[in-house]
Structure formats: structure tokens, C-alpha cells
C-alpha positions, 0 to 999 in steps of 0.5 A: 662804803658798802661791802658784801659777800654774795650767797650761793644761788644769788646775783650780787646786786641789781640796779634800777632808776628813773621809774617815776612811779605814780598811780596814773601809770599802772603799767610801770607799777606792775612792771616794778612789782614783777621785777621785785618778785621775779628778779630782785628776790634772787639778788643779795642787794638792790640799789635804787638810784633815784627817781623811783617816784615821780615826786615825793612831797615828804614822809608825811605822805607815807599813808597815801594808798599808792605809796603804801602799795610800793612801800609794802612791796619794798618791805617784803623784799627787805624782810626776805633778806635783800639789802635795799639801798637808796640814792635820792634823785631829782624827783624824790630827794625829800625821802627821809628816815621815816620812809627808809625805816618803814620800807626797810631801805638804807639811805646813801649819800652820793657819790657812794662806793660799793664793793660787790663780788669784787667790783668796786663801783661808784654809784650816783643819780647823775643830775649833779653831773649835768653841770652845763644846765646852769639853771637846773644846777642853781635850783638843785643847790637851793633845794638840797639845802637843809634850811630850804627843805626844813622850811618847805616840809613845814608847809601843809602837804596839800600846798607842797603838792601844788608847788611841786606840780607847778615845778614839774610843769615849769620843768617840762616847758624848760626842757623843751627849750634846752639842747639835748647835750645841756641836759646830759652829764659833762665829761669833766664832771664824770672825770671828777667823780672817777678821780675822787673815788678812784673807781673804774666803774660807775653806774648812774641814771637821770639822763634816760639815755641807757648805754655803756660808755668806755674811755681810758679803761673806765666804764660808765653804765647809764640806766634806762627810765621805765615806760613799758607802754612806750613803743618800743618799751623802755626800762630795765636794770643792771646786774652784777653777777657772782663772778663780778660780771656786769650786764645790762638787761631790757625790761623783759629780762633779756641781756643786752650785748655791749 
């Protein structure tokens, strides 16, 4: 569990996910770098809840020019005194210790319980709770095994990238044949996390369906994906204020009314 006291003049914590950063999406990159400078500089903690990158082939790809740009921005924020935490997504679960050390982030396992400004919150990416998508759950179980990851990371980087490209294309095709509901979290899986952690508040991403869901006194906040050039633009974050209040924000910083 992470527990922090907030400092005067700062937000308690900010939460983002599903930016899918890649060199071919400069508008999203620019929005992220703006967010780090204009919003994240004024918080004590920043939580990255998965799929920050479109994909991550391994920490031996750290020296890619684009990755260096993102890592340098995270490191500058960390060096400025903001604690940065990372939960792996389904696209970047191969991020490892070398990335964390270089970028100045702390890797967390999920579900993770954090106490921020008096709020006890359970954090996760969200893909593990999409239990009706049995095909994906079987794939997830395979690629999260240490033995599979060790074998995969032992192959040349170029080969790994080619394999990942094939997986992404296959995933796009599969999603076109799956129902909207199958790719969402299931109530039973969410209830199990609430019960396991004894929390009344949850924040996650993955589904790209931003919302606040309230049931039986428990609040589940879903983060948006980021696509500034979409119509309307998509993106934003969740904030926990110094008073413990939780608010959702659009990409332009506007607070959303729940």
C-alpha cells in the first residue's frame, strides 16, 4: 500500500491511462507532455494505470529516440519531486526494472491499494476484469507467465516487434467480431476486487469508456483513452484533491460533472 501526506499548494494525486503513446501520434504526445508540465507538476503523486505506450517490446528498447523523449519527461517530473507509479497495461506489461530506474517510476502490482488525502482507493488497469472475453483472458494468462516473458525477451528486438505487430493486427480483427459487452469489465470481477481489498473506491482504465459508476455505496471511476484529434477530442484524467474529493477532468482540464 502507498500512503502519502499532501503538501500545501498541490493536488493529492492524478491518474491517467490508455494514452497509447507512439511516434506516429504527435498530437497525443504533445498533449501528454503538456499534461506533465501544466498539471502533473502541481501534484504529489502521478499514477500511470496502464497502456501509456501503444506497445513495449522490452527494456532493451529504451534507447529508441521516441522512448527517450518520453522517459526524459517522466524523469524530469520525478526529479522535481513528484512520485510516479506505474501499473502495467495489456500493451506495455513488459516494462521492467531498467525502465523504472531510468524514468524514475515505481512499478506496482495490481490490484494496488493507495491511501491519498484520506481516500483509500484500489487501482488497476482493468483488463483482468474483462472475464467474459475468454479468448483474451487465455492470452493474458499466457503472456503474464514469467517463463513466457523470459523466452520472448530472449529473442532479438526486431523479431519481437514484428511479433507484436502481428498480435496487434490480430487483436484489431478479433475486436470487430466481439460484442461491446464482452470487452467490458464484468460486475462479478469488479465485486471481487472490492471485496478483496475492502475499498469503496476504484480507479481503472482499459475499456476506453470513461464514467463514474455508483452501486451499493461503492464508486468505480473509469479513465478515458487519449486521442486529441478525434471528434470530439478524447482524453483526460482523474484527480484527488487535498480534501480527498475525486474529480474527473477532460483533456482541456475542464472538471466534469458527475
